[in-house]
PDB file with one MODEL, atoms N, CA, C and O in Angstrom:
MODEL        1
ATOM      1  N   MET A   1     -16.830  -0.574  -1.957  1.00  0.00           N
ATOM      2  CA  MET A   1     -15.463  -0.131  -2.142  1.00  0.00           C
ATOM      3  C   MET A   1     -14.881   0.241  -0.776  1.00  0.00           C
ATOM      4  O   MET A   1     -15.455   1.054  -0.051  1.00  0.00           O
ATOM      5  N   ASP A   2     -13.760  -0.348  -0.438  1.00  0.00           N
ATOM      6  CA  ASP A   2     -13.095  -0.083   0.832  1.00  0.00           C
ATOM      7  C   ASP A   2     -12.000   0.962   0.653  1.00  0.00           C
ATOM      8  O   ASP A   2     -11.373   1.039  -0.403  1.00  0.00           O
ATOM      9  N   ASP A   3     -11.773   1.762   1.688  1.00  0.00           N
ATOM     10  CA  ASP A   3     -10.651   2.687   1.716  1.00  0.00           C
ATOM     11  C   ASP A   3      -9.481   1.985   2.380  1.00  0.00           C
ATOM     12  O   ASP A   3      -9.621   1.420   3.465  1.00  0.00           O
ATOM     13  N   VAL A   4      -8.328   2.020   1.728  1.00  0.00           N
ATOM     14  CA  VAL A   4      -7.145   1.382   2.276  1.00  0.00           C
ATOM     15  C   VAL A   4      -5.961   2.331   2.192  1.00  0.00           C
ATOM     16  O   VAL A   4      -5.943   3.273   1.400  1.00  0.00           O
ATOM     17  N   LEU A   5      -4.971   2.052   3.033  1.00  0.00           N
ATOM     18  CA  LEU A   5      -3.696   2.745   2.969  1.00  0.00           C
ATOM     19  C   LEU A   5      -2.669   1.749   2.472  1.00  0.00           C
ATOM     20  O   LEU A   5      -2.641   0.600   2.913  1.00  0.00           O
ATOM     21  N   ILE A   6      -1.826   2.192   1.551  1.00  0.00           N
ATOM     22  CA  ILE A   6      -0.688   1.397   1.109  1.00  0.00           C
ATOM     23  C   ILE A   6       0.513   1.986   1.829  1.00  0.00           C
ATOM     24  O   ILE A   6       0.986   3.069   1.483  1.00  0.00           O
ATOM     25  N   TYR A   7       1.002   1.271   2.828  1.00  0.00           N
ATOM     26  CA  TYR A   7       2.073   1.769   3.677  1.00  0.00           C
ATOM     27  C   TYR A   7       3.395   1.221   3.153  1.00  0.00           C
ATOM     28  O   TYR A   7       3.627   0.013   3.192  1.00  0.00           O
ATOM     29  N   VAL A   8       4.268   2.112   2.660  1.00  0.00           N
ATOM     30  CA  VAL A   8       5.524   1.720   2.031  1.00  0.00           C
ATOM     31  C   VAL A   8       6.662   1.829   3.040  1.00  0.00           C
ATOM     32  O   VAL A   8       6.986   2.910   3.532  1.00  0.00           O
ATOM     33  N   LYS A   9       7.258   0.676   3.330  1.00  0.00           N
ATOM     34  CA  LYS A   9       8.413   0.594   4.208  1.00  0.00           C
ATOM     35  C   LYS A   9       9.619   0.209   3.342  1.00  0.00           C
ATOM     36  O   LYS A   9       9.423  -0.227   2.208  1.00  0.00           O
ATOM     37  N   PRO A  10      10.838   0.350   3.824  1.00  0.00           N
ATOM     38  CA  PRO A  10      12.010   0.018   3.000  1.00  0.00           C
ATOM     39  C   PRO A  10      12.025  -1.433   2.502  1.00  0.00           C
ATOM     40  O   PRO A  10      12.471  -1.682   1.382  1.00  0.00           O
ATOM     41  N   THR A  11      11.557  -2.387   3.295  1.00  0.00           N
ATOM     42  CA  THR A  11      11.660  -3.798   2.904  1.00  0.00           C
ATOM     43  C   THR A  11      10.337  -4.461   2.577  1.00  0.00           C
ATOM     44  O   THR A  11      10.328  -5.607   2.128  1.00  0.00           O
ATOM     45  N   GLU A  12       9.207  -3.774   2.790  1.00  0.00           N
ATOM     46  CA  GLU A  12       7.909  -4.367   2.477  1.00  0.00           C
ATOM     47  C   GLU A  12       6.859  -3.277   2.267  1.00  0.00           C
ATOM     48  O   GLU A  12       7.048  -2.118   2.636  1.00  0.00           O
ATOM     49  N   VAL A  13       5.755  -3.690   1.663  1.00  0.00           N
ATOM     50  CA  VAL A  13       4.625  -2.797   1.429  1.00  0.00           C
ATOM     51  C   VAL A  13       3.386  -3.469   2.013  1.00  0.00           C
ATOM     52  O   VAL A  13       3.105  -4.633   1.728  1.00  0.00           O
ATOM     53  N   LEU A  14       2.649  -2.721   2.835  1.00  0.00           N
ATOM     54  CA  LEU A  14       1.471  -3.259   3.499  1.00  0.00           C
ATOM     55  C   LEU A  14       0.208  -2.584   2.967  1.00  0.00           C
ATOM     56  O   LEU A  14       0.202  -1.377   2.725  1.00  0.00           O
ATOM     57  N   THR A  15      -0.855  -3.358   2.787  1.00  0.00           N
ATOM     58  CA  THR A  15      -2.167  -2.801   2.506  1.00  0.00           C
ATOM     59  C   THR A  15      -2.935  -2.859   3.820  1.00  0.00           C
ATOM     60  O   THR A  15      -3.124  -3.933   4.392  1.00  0.00           O
ATOM     61  N   VAL A  16      -3.380  -1.691   4.295  1.00  0.00           N
ATOM     62  CA  VAL A  16      -3.996  -1.579   5.613  1.00  0.00           C
ATOM     63  C   VAL A  16      -5.397  -1.000   5.471  1.00  0.00           C
ATOM     64  O   VAL A  16      -5.597  -0.017   4.758  1.00  0.00           O
ATOM     65  N   ASP A  17      -6.364  -1.608   6.149  1.00  0.00           N
ATOM     66  CA  ASP A  17      -7.725  -1.077   6.171  1.00  0.00           C
ATOM     67  C   ASP A  17      -7.695   0.281   6.860  1.00  0.00           C
ATOM     68  O   ASP A  17      -7.221   0.393   7.991  1.00  0.00           O
ATOM     69  N   ALA A  18      -8.197   1.312   6.189  1.00  0.00           N
ATOM     70  CA  ALA A  18      -8.117   2.678   6.706  1.00  0.00           C
ATOM     71  C   ALA A  18      -8.943   2.869   7.980  1.00  0.00           C
ATOM     72  O   ALA A  18      -8.595   3.709   8.811  1.00  0.00           O
ATOM     73  N   GLU A  19     -10.016   2.120   8.149  1.00  0.00           N
ATOM     74  CA  GLU A  19     -10.867   2.274   9.333  1.00  0.00           C
ATOM     75  C   GLU A  19     -10.356   1.501  10.538  1.00  0.00           C
ATOM     76  O   GLU A  19     -10.303   2.039  11.643  1.00  0.00           O
ATOM     77  N   THR A  20      -9.978   0.238  10.333  1.00  0.00           N
ATOM     78  CA  THR A  20      -9.628  -0.630  11.455  1.00  0.00           C
ATOM     79  C   THR A  20      -8.128  -0.723  11.720  1.00  0.00           C
ATOM     80  O   THR A  20      -7.717  -1.083  12.823  1.00  0.00           O
ATOM     81  N   GLY A  21      -7.309  -0.401  10.720  1.00  0.00           N
ATOM     82  CA  GLY A  21      -5.866  -0.548  10.862  1.00  0.00           C
ATOM     83  C   GLY A  21      -5.384  -1.975  10.643  1.00  0.00           C
ATOM     84  O   GLY A  21      -4.199  -2.263  10.810  1.00  0.00           O
ATOM     85  N   GLU A  22      -6.294  -2.868  10.270  1.00  0.00           N
ATOM     86  CA  GLU A  22      -5.944  -4.263  10.030  1.00  0.00           C
ATOM     87  C   GLU A  22      -5.085  -4.390   8.769  1.00  0.00           C
ATOM     88  O   GLU A  22      -5.387  -3.779   7.744  1.00  0.00           O
ATOM     89  N   ILE A  23      -4.018  -5.184   8.851  1.00  0.00           N
ATOM     90  CA  ILE A  23      -3.188  -5.453   7.680  1.00  0.00           C
ATOM     91  C   ILE A  23      -3.923  -6.464   6.811  1.00  0.00           C
ATOM     92  O   ILE A  23      -4.194  -7.583   7.245  1.00  0.00           O
ATOM     93  N   LEU A  24      -4.242  -6.064   5.583  1.00  0.00           N
ATOM     94  CA  LEU A  24      -4.979  -6.931   4.679  1.00  0.00           C
ATOM     95  C   LEU A  24      -4.048  -7.776   3.825  1.00  0.00           C
ATOM     96  O   LEU A  24      -4.292  -8.964   3.613  1.00  0.00           O
ATOM     97  N   ARG A  25      -2.973  -7.154   3.335  1.00  0.00           N
ATOM     98  CA  ARG A  25      -2.009  -7.840   2.477  1.00  0.00           C
ATOM     99  C   ARG A  25      -0.623  -7.293   2.749  1.00  0.00           C
ATOM    100  O   ARG A  25      -0.457  -6.161   3.201  1.00  0.00           O
ATOM    101  N   ARG A  26       0.377  -8.130   2.460  1.00  0.00           N
ATOM    102  CA  ARG A  26       1.773  -7.764   2.683  1.00  0.00           C
ATOM    103  C   ARG A  26       2.559  -8.211   1.452  1.00  0.00           C
ATOM    104  O   ARG A  26       2.374  -9.327   0.967  1.00  0.00           O
ATOM    105  N   SER A  27       3.437  -7.342   0.947  1.00  0.00           N
ATOM    106  CA  SER A  27       4.280  -7.694  -0.191  1.00  0.00           C
ATOM    107  C   SER A  27       5.723  -7.382   0.172  1.00  0.00           C
ATOM    108  O   SER A  27       6.043  -6.262   0.570  1.00  0.00           O
ATOM    109  N   SER A  28       6.596  -8.381   0.034  1.00  0.00           N
ATOM    110  CA  SER A  28       8.010  -8.188   0.344  1.00  0.00           C
ATOM    111  C   SER A  28       8.837  -9.135  -0.517  1.00  0.00           C
ATOM    112  O   SER A  28       8.299  -9.952  -1.264  1.00  0.00           O
ATOM    113  N   GLY A  29      10.154  -9.006  -0.398  1.00  0.00           N
ATOM    114  CA  GLY A  29      11.035  -9.910  -1.122  1.00  0.00           C
ATOM    115  C   GLY A  29      11.348  -9.476  -2.534  1.00  0.00           C
ATOM    116  O   GLY A  29      11.969 -10.227  -3.286  1.00  0.00           O
ATOM    117  N   ARG A  30      10.939  -8.298  -2.906  1.00  0.00           N
ATOM    118  CA  ARG A  30      11.219  -7.754  -4.238  1.00  0.00           C
ATOM    119  C   ARG A  30      11.773  -6.352  -4.073  1.00  0.00           C
ATOM    120  O   ARG A  30      11.892  -5.842  -2.959  1.00  0.00           O
ATOM    121  N   ILE A  31      12.108  -5.743  -5.188  1.00  0.00           N
ATOM    122  CA  ILE A  31      12.491  -4.330  -5.188  1.00  0.00           C
ATOM    123  C   ILE A  31      11.271  -3.524  -4.741  1.00  0.00           C
ATOM    124  O   ILE A  31      10.146  -3.826  -5.140  1.00  0.00           O
ATOM    125  N   ARG A  32      11.490  -2.512  -3.923  1.00  0.00           N
ATOM    126  CA  ARG A  32      10.383  -1.752  -3.339  1.00  0.00           C
ATOM    127  C   ARG A  32       9.404  -1.245  -4.392  1.00  0.00           C
ATOM    128  O   ARG A  32       8.193  -1.342  -4.192  1.00  0.00           O
ATOM    129  N   ASP A  33       9.892  -0.707  -5.504  1.00  0.00           N
ATOM    130  CA  ASP A  33       8.991  -0.190  -6.539  1.00  0.00           C
ATOM    131  C   ASP A  33       8.103  -1.292  -7.119  1.00  0.00           C
ATOM    132  O   ASP A  33       6.941  -1.044  -7.442  1.00  0.00           O
ATOM    133  N   LEU A  34       8.637  -2.501  -7.251  1.00  0.00           N
ATOM    134  CA  LEU A  34       7.812  -3.619  -7.727  1.00  0.00           C
ATOM    135  C   LEU A  34       6.749  -3.991  -6.699  1.00  0.00           C
ATOM    136  O   LEU A  34       5.619  -4.324  -7.056  1.00  0.00           O
ATOM    137  N   ASN A  35       7.116  -3.933  -5.430  1.00  0.00           N
ATOM    138  CA  ASN A  35       6.130  -4.187  -4.372  1.00  0.00           C
ATOM    139  C   ASN A  35       4.993  -3.185  -4.445  1.00  0.00           C
ATOM    140  O   ASN A  35       3.826  -3.567  -4.360  1.00  0.00           O
ATOM    141  N   VAL A  36       5.319  -1.899  -4.604  1.00  0.00           N
ATOM    142  CA  VAL A  36       4.297  -0.850  -4.686  1.00  0.00           C
ATOM    143  C   VAL A  36       3.397  -1.103  -5.888  1.00  0.00           C
ATOM    144  O   VAL A  36       2.174  -1.031  -5.774  1.00  0.00           O
ATOM    145  N   SER A  37       3.996  -1.399  -7.039  1.00  0.00           N
ATOM    146  CA  SER A  37       3.209  -1.656  -8.256  1.00  0.00           C
ATOM    147  C   SER A  37       2.272  -2.832  -8.062  1.00  0.00           C
ATOM    148  O   SER A  37       1.106  -2.774  -8.452  1.00  0.00           O
ATOM    149  N   ARG A  38       2.778  -3.902  -7.459  1.00  0.00           N
ATOM    150  CA  ARG A  38       1.957  -5.093  -7.228  1.00  0.00           C
ATOM    151  C   ARG A  38       0.772  -4.778  -6.319  1.00  0.00           C
ATOM    152  O   ARG A  38      -0.355  -5.188  -6.597  1.00  0.00           O
ATOM    153  N   VAL A  39       1.028  -4.055  -5.243  1.00  0.00           N
ATOM    154  CA  VAL A  39      -0.042  -3.734  -4.295  1.00  0.00           C
ATOM    155  C   VAL A  39      -1.081  -2.814  -4.927  1.00  0.00           C
ATOM    156  O   VAL A  39      -2.277  -2.991  -4.695  1.00  0.00           O
ATOM    157  N   VAL A  40      -0.649  -1.834  -5.724  1.00  0.00           N
ATOM    158  CA  VAL A  40      -1.598  -0.941  -6.408  1.00  0.00           C
ATOM    159  C   VAL A  40      -2.491  -1.746  -7.348  1.00  0.00           C
ATOM    160  O   VAL A  40      -3.704  -1.538  -7.386  1.00  0.00           O
ATOM    161  N   LEU A  41      -1.893  -2.664  -8.106  1.00  0.00           N
ATOM    162  CA  LEU A  41      -2.699  -3.502  -9.000  1.00  0.00           C
ATOM    163  C   LEU A  41      -3.678  -4.378  -8.231  1.00  0.00           C
ATOM    164  O   LEU A  41      -4.809  -4.575  -8.674  1.00  0.00           O
ATOM    165  N   GLU A  42      -3.254  -4.910  -7.072  1.00  0.00           N
ATOM    166  CA  GLU A  42      -4.166  -5.703  -6.243  1.00  0.00           C
ATOM    167  C   GLU A  42      -5.334  -4.846  -5.752  1.00  0.00           C
ATOM    168  O   GLU A  42      -6.472  -5.313  -5.697  1.00  0.00           O
ATOM    169  N   CYS A  43      -5.050  -3.597  -5.396  1.00  0.00           N
ATOM    170  CA  CYS A  43      -6.127  -2.697  -4.953  1.00  0.00           C
ATOM    171  C   CYS A  43      -7.127  -2.470  -6.063  1.00  0.00           C
ATOM    172  O   CYS A  43      -8.333  -2.446  -5.815  1.00  0.00           O
ATOM    173  N   TRP A  44      -6.647  -2.303  -7.286  1.00  0.00           N
ATOM    174  CA  TRP A  44      -7.564  -2.141  -8.422  1.00  0.00           C
ATOM    175  C   TRP A  44      -8.428  -3.392  -8.577  1.00  0.00           C
ATOM    176  O   TRP A  44      -9.633  -3.295  -8.805  1.00  0.00           O
ATOM    177  N   ASP A  45      -7.799  -4.583  -8.450  1.00  0.00           N
ATOM    178  CA  ASP A  45      -8.546  -5.840  -8.572  1.00  0.00           C
ATOM    179  C   ASP A  45      -9.642  -5.947  -7.521  1.00  0.00           C
ATOM    180  O   ASP A  45     -10.737  -6.428  -7.808  1.00  0.00           O
ATOM    181  N   TYR A  46      -9.347  -5.495  -6.293  1.00  0.00           N
ATOM    182  CA  TYR A  46     -10.319  -5.562  -5.206  1.00  0.00           C
ATOM    183  C   TYR A  46     -11.223  -4.328  -5.157  1.00  0.00           C
ATOM    184  O   TYR A  46     -12.042  -4.196  -4.248  1.00  0.00           O
ATOM    185  N   GLU A  47     -11.079  -3.431  -6.127  1.00  0.00           N
ATOM    186  CA  GLU A  47     -11.865  -2.199  -6.217  1.00  0.00           C
ATOM    187  C   GLU A  47     -11.768  -1.377  -4.935  1.00  0.00           C
ATOM    188  O   GLU A  47     -12.765  -0.869  -4.424  1.00  0.00           O
ATOM    189  N   GLU A  48     -10.534  -1.261  -4.428  1.00  0.00           N
ATOM    190  CA  GLU A  48     -10.283  -0.489  -3.223  1.00  0.00           C
ATOM    191  C   GLU A  48      -9.798   0.910  -3.602  1.00  0.00           C
ATOM    192  O   GLU A  48      -9.069   1.089  -4.578  1.00  0.00           O
ATOM    193  N   LYS A  49     -10.213   1.884  -2.816  1.00  0.00           N
ATOM    194  CA  LYS A  49      -9.730   3.250  -2.972  1.00  0.00           C
ATOM    195  C   LYS A  49      -8.482   3.377  -2.099  1.00  0.00           C
ATOM    196  O   LYS A  49      -8.562   3.285  -0.874  1.00  0.00           O
ATOM    197  N   ALA A  50      -7.322   3.588  -2.741  1.00  0.00           N
ATOM    198  CA  ALA A  50      -6.055   3.519  -2.015  1.00  0.00           C
ATOM    199  C   ALA A  50      -5.353   4.867  -1.927  1.00  0.00           C
ATOM    200  O   ALA A  50      -5.441   5.703  -2.826  1.00  0.00           O
ATOM    201  N   LYS A  51      -4.657   5.045  -0.816  1.00  0.00           N
ATOM    202  CA  LYS A  51      -3.780   6.194  -0.630  1.00  0.00           C
ATOM    203  C   LYS A  51      -2.415   5.640  -0.238  1.00  0.00           C
ATOM    204  O   LYS A  51      -2.315   4.834   0.687  1.00  0.00           O
ATOM    205  N   ILE A  52      -1.361   6.066  -0.937  1.00  0.00           N
ATOM    206  CA  ILE A  52      -0.013   5.583  -0.649  1.00  0.00           C
ATOM    207  C   ILE A  52       0.621   6.469   0.417  1.00  0.00           C
ATOM    208  O   ILE A  52       0.609   7.695   0.309  1.00  0.00           O
ATOM    209  N   VAL A  53       1.176   5.831   1.448  1.00  0.00           N
ATOM    210  CA  VAL A  53       1.835   6.536   2.540  1.00  0.00           C
ATOM    211  C   VAL A  53       3.245   5.963   2.694  1.00  0.00           C
ATOM    212  O   VAL A  53       3.418   4.757   2.868  1.00  0.00           O
ATOM    213  N   TYR A  54       4.241   6.835   2.629  1.00  0.00           N
ATOM    214  CA  TYR A  54       5.630   6.402   2.780  1.00  0.00           C
ATOM    215  C   TYR A  54       6.080   6.615   4.219  1.00  0.00           C
ATOM    216  O   TYR A  54       5.581   7.504   4.908  1.00  0.00           O
ATOM    217  N   GLU A  55       7.028   5.795   4.667  1.00  0.00           N
ATOM    218  CA  GLU A  55       7.609   5.995   5.985  1.00  0.00           C
ATOM    219  C   GLU A  55       8.192   7.390   6.086  1.00  0.00           C
ATOM    220  O   GLU A  55       8.452   8.033   5.069  1.00  0.00           O
ATOM    221  N   LYS A  56       8.393   7.853   7.277  1.00  0.00           N
ATOM    222  CA  LYS A  56       8.786   9.236   7.555  1.00  0.00           C
ATOM    223  C   LYS A  56       9.955   9.731   6.706  1.00  0.00           C
ATOM    224  O   LYS A  56       9.917  10.859   6.216  1.00  0.00           O
ATOM    225  N   GLU A  57      10.986   8.917   6.523  1.00  0.00           N
ATOM    226  CA  GLU A  57      12.160   9.387   5.787  1.00  0.00           C
ATOM    227  C   GLU A  57      11.974   9.384   4.271  1.00  0.00           C
ATOM    228  O   GLU A  57      12.829   9.888   3.542  1.00  0.00           O
ATOM    229  N   GLU A  58      10.860   8.817   3.791  1.00  0.00           N
ATOM    230  CA  GLU A  58      10.584   8.748   2.367  1.00  0.00           C
ATOM    231  C   GLU A  58       9.683   9.911   1.940  1.00  0.00           C
ATOM    232  O   GLU A  58       8.922  10.429   2.757  1.00  0.00           O
ATOM    233  N   PRO A  59       9.760  10.329   0.674  1.00  0.00           N
ATOM    234  CA  PRO A  59       8.860  11.395   0.207  1.00  0.00           C
ATOM    235  C   PRO A  59       7.412  10.885   0.191  1.00  0.00           C
ATOM    236  O   PRO A  59       7.160   9.728  -0.144  1.00  0.00           O
ATOM    237  N   ALA A  60       6.478  11.747   0.550  1.00  0.00           N
ATOM    238  CA  ALA A  60       5.052  11.376   0.590  1.00  0.00           C
ATOM    239  C   ALA A  60       4.453  11.450  -0.804  1.00  0.00           C
ATOM    240  O   ALA A  60       4.869  12.254  -1.638  1.00  0.00           O
ATOM    241  N   CYS A  61       3.478  10.599  -1.036  1.00  0.00           N
ATOM    242  CA  CYS A  61       2.809  10.544  -2.338  1.00  0.00           C
ATOM    243  C   CYS A  61       1.424   9.956  -2.105  1.00  0.00           C
ATOM    244  O   CYS A  61       1.255   9.131  -1.207  1.00  0.00           O
ATOM    245  N   SER A  62       0.431  10.360  -2.889  1.00  0.00           N
ATOM    246  CA  SER A  62      -0.889   9.739  -2.765  1.00  0.00           C
ATOM    247  C   SER A  62      -1.452   9.471  -4.158  1.00  0.00           C
ATOM    248  O   SER A  62      -1.078  10.125  -5.131  1.00  0.00           O
ATOM    249  N   VAL A  63      -2.348   8.508  -4.231  1.00  0.00           N
ATOM    250  CA  VAL A  63      -2.962   8.118  -5.495  1.00  0.00           C
ATOM    251  C   VAL A  63      -4.450   7.916  -5.256  1.00  0.00           C
ATOM    252  O   VAL A  63      -4.839   7.445  -4.187  1.00  0.00           O
ATOM    253  N   SER A  64      -5.276   8.253  -6.207  1.00  0.00           N
ATOM    254  CA  SER A  64      -6.735   8.062  -6.046  1.00  0.00           C
ATOM    255  C   SER A  64      -7.242   7.096  -7.081  1.00  0.00           C
ATOM    256  O   SER A  64      -8.436   6.800  -7.117  1.00  0.00           O
TER     257      SER A  64
ENDMDL
END
């Protein structure tokens, strides 16, 4: 099981390896909430432990 960060930006959502900082997946072109939902479901499929991080101007939230 890998630890990842789901980094939420206004126009895209990135799945980032928590140790290396490598971008694993990118979701864009949809409504931001749909991007977040899609990435969370992908993390479940890959059995990744995810923490959601919003850009500075957005409210912070985390999920286990």
